[in-house]
N, C-alpha and C positions, 0 to 999 in steps of 0.2 A: 642809664637807669630810666630817663627822662625818654627815648623811642621805646626801651619794652614796656612802660606803663603805656604809653601811648597806642602801642599794638594791641594789650590788652585789654583797652578799652573797645576799641574799634573790634574788636573780634566779639565783643560782648553785646554793639551793638544787632538788633535781629535784620537780615536781610528785608524784611517786611516793609522798615521804616522809608524805603526808597523804591518801593512798587509805586508803578505808575496809577495802576486801576486797583482802585480801593472795593472788593464787594461788600456788600454789608446786606443777609438774607436776617429777616425775624423769624422763630423756629417758636410755634406753640406746641407743636407734638410731634410726632413721626420725627425722630431721632436720623432714621433709617434715610432720610431725605439727603442729611448732611453728608453723609458718607456718597452717596451720589451725586450730590454740586461739587464735592471735591476731587472725584473720579472726575469728571467731564471739566471742569476747570483746569485743571491740574496738567490733563492730557490737549486738550480741545481750545483753551483761549493762548493765541500766539503772544499774548503781552506780561509784561513784567507784572506779576498783579499779590494782592494777599486778597482771603476769602476771611471776612470774619460773621460770627452766629453772634446774635441780641437774642437771649433767649427769657422768650416771653411765656415760658410754660404757666401752667396757673395752678399747679400745686407740686409738693414738694418732691413726689417718685418721679415726674414727667423731668422737673429742673435736674437733677440728679441725673438721668438718663443721658439727656443735651449735654449734661457738662461733661458726663463719661465717654461720649461717642467723641467731642470736640478734642477732648484728652487725648486719646484715642490718634487722632489725625492730627494734631498738633497745632489746631485752627485755636485762635483766640476766640474765647466765649466771654460777652458782656450782658450781666444777669438784668433784667429791665426792671427796676422796680416795681414792685404789683401795684403801690399807691398811686402812679400815675393814672392810674382806670378809674379811680375814686376823686383824685382830686379838685378838680378834673386838672389835667397836663393841658390841655387847647380848650379856647372857648367855646362854652355849651351851654343849648335853650334851659329853661329848667324842664323837667320832666324826661330830659335825654337819656334812655338806657344808655348807661356810661361804660356797659361790658357789651357791647354791642358789636359784631366782628368789624364794621368796618368803622368804627370809632377806634377801638382796640388799634385795627390795622395805621389808622391815623396817628394817635398817640404814638405807637412805635416807631415811624417812617419819622419822626420829627423828632424823636428822643435820640433816633442816632445818629442822625443830621446833626443837631443840638452837641451833643459829645465828644464824636467822631468826623462825620464827614463834612460839615462846613469847615473845618481846620485843614482838610488833605490836599496837598500842592499837585492834584492831578485829577483824574477822571473816576467820580462815582460812579458806581456802578449799583442800584437799588431792583434787586431779584427777588421775586415770590419765591420763596423755600420747596415750592414743587414746580418748578421753571428751569429746566436742563439742556443746557449748550449742546448737540447732538454735531455740530460741524466745526472744523477749526475755522478761528474767527479772530482779526485783530480788531480791535474795539477805538484802541488809538490812530490807527491806519485810515479805520472809516470814519472816525470822526475830527480828522484837520482839518476842514474847511465847517464844521460843526458846532455850536456849543452844547446841545440838547438833542439826543435822539430819546424817543419814548412811547408809549403808546398813549392814545388820544382818546378819552372821555368825555364825554361831556351830553349835556340836556338839552341842547340847541345849538345851534349852527353860531349865538352870540356869546355860548358861555363852552367853553373846551379847556380843558386843562390835561395835566400831568398823571399818568396811573405809574404808580409806586411799583407794579407786579411786573414791569422792565423797562428801565428807566435810566439813561448817562447822562449823566451833567458834568462835564469840564471846569471845574470849580476854577482854574486859571483863568478862565472867561466871564464867570456871571456876576454882571454889577449886582452889589445891594445883596451879596448871597443869602444873608442871613434872615432876610424878608422873605424868601421863599418858604410855604408854608402849604402843608400835605393835609388841612384841617378837613373836613367833612361837615356837610350841612347844608348851608345854603349861601350861593354865591350868585350876586346881583338878584337877589328874588327867588332861583332857581334852587331845587335841590340838588344837590352833588354827592357823590361817593366820596370815599376818602382820597384825597389830592386835588380834592375839587378848588380849595382856595388857591393853588396853583395859578387859577386864572387870572386872579389879581397881580401877580405876579409878572405872567405872559402881557397882560394888558400893557401894565405900565414898562415891558423891555419890547415894542415891538420889532426891536432892532435886532433881538437875537436871533442866529440861524440853527432852523430844529428843523427836523427831521419824523415824520410820526411811523411808528413802526407798521407795516400792513401785520394782516393775520388770515388765517385760514381754520376753521370752525368745524371740528367732529367729523369723524368718517363718515357718516350717514351724507354728508355734505359733501364732500371730497370728491366725488366721482361725477358730478353733475356743477363743479364747480366753476367751469369753463364755457357749460353745455347752452343750445340758446332751448333745452327742451326742458320746458320745467314739468317735471314729474317728481314723485317719490323716488328715495333711491332706493335699486332693485337688491335686494340680497339672495336672487338668484341668481344673479348676472354670473356669468363666469369666471374665473379667476384671469384667464389671459386675457381679457377683455379691460379687465381693472389692469391689469400690470400695463398693459399697451397705455391707457391712459394716464397712468402715475408717470409712467417713462415718460411722457411728453409731458407732462406738467412741470419737469425736473426734479423727481423725486429719485433718490438712490436706491439701489438693490438691498441694502438693508432696511431703509426704511419703508420699501416695499413690501418687503416681509411681513414689518412691523404692522405695516395696514392692512396685509391680508387678514392678518391675526384675529381682525376689530375688536382693539378692547375697550371698544364703548367709547364715552366722550373724554375729550382732550382735545387740542389748540395747538396750531404750529405757528409761529410768530417770528417776525423780522426774518423775512426772505430763504423764510423753513430751517434757520439755525436753531430755534429753540421749539421745543416740545414745551408744553402745560399740560402736567398731569391733571388738575382739574378737581378741586372739591377736595385736594388732598388732607385737608382739616376734620373729613368726612361729617361736612354739615349738613348732608343728607343722609346719614344715618347708613350707608351700605356696611352689608354685614363682613366678617372678617376675611370669608373667605373669597368674595368680591377683589378686594383689596387685593388677598396676598395672590390671585391671578393677575391684573394687573398690574402691580409692581413687578412681578417676574418679567412682564412682557417688556415693561420700561425698563430693566437692569438688562434684559438682552440688548435692548436698541442701544443704550449707552456704551456697553461691550464692546458692540459690533462696530459703534461710531470711533471707539476709541481704537479696536485693532486695526480700520481700514481709512486711520487719519489722513495714510499718507498717500493715499490710490483717488 
């Protein structure tokens, strides 16, 4: 009876509890991005992992849409209490606009670490809701000799900090980890974006082994990225010329097909492993038709990445 009871208890424990990589994203809108995340990580991330969503929807309708998408996919969903954006949750100066996007982002990141990430016995992977994996990748293998891998931000050479848009943190190796603070505002007298206060943590722990993620910005810059000729991108350039350049640059066939279709603004990060949709929350107020077209191209890219993952 004891053995049967123990077995019953064991099968109730979710496999995710033993996941080595905990993926945390924060979703304000665009529940379709959750499905794209889930598809790409399930197929292309080579590590045992759990993907969780922190639901920061500003209204009840969007909150429910995000919850329904997570339920459909079997993804854990944590509701971010909206009062953290008014308390305030992190230190603020008088007159700070508490719902400004970078302040909300700082609150969300810190809240998710406080209630989940800091307790994880493995790698925590913070990622923007519109940042997608498009190549097979093992984060554990990449980080075997590193403590932190992240996008770098900073307002000067002396104030550099972690950007939670793409950030890997090995919680098994980080000292005094609960002093890691992703607040924005000012650091050492300089204006900083969300994540800016991580400058103090890095400054206090210079011994940490870290690596900054490389980036490649937008289609209009890609063709001239390795060129000594400084001139505007030529949209009339023949496709075969562009394709030859992209091949030399290291892009794969499916990625080149995506580039040739010119889906407007986006970025590649981390050795071309990730692509950033850019402005997924639609803060720049693009039309529904614009986003429908762009989203279809991104879905095609992710699907082709999954289909060709073993090639």
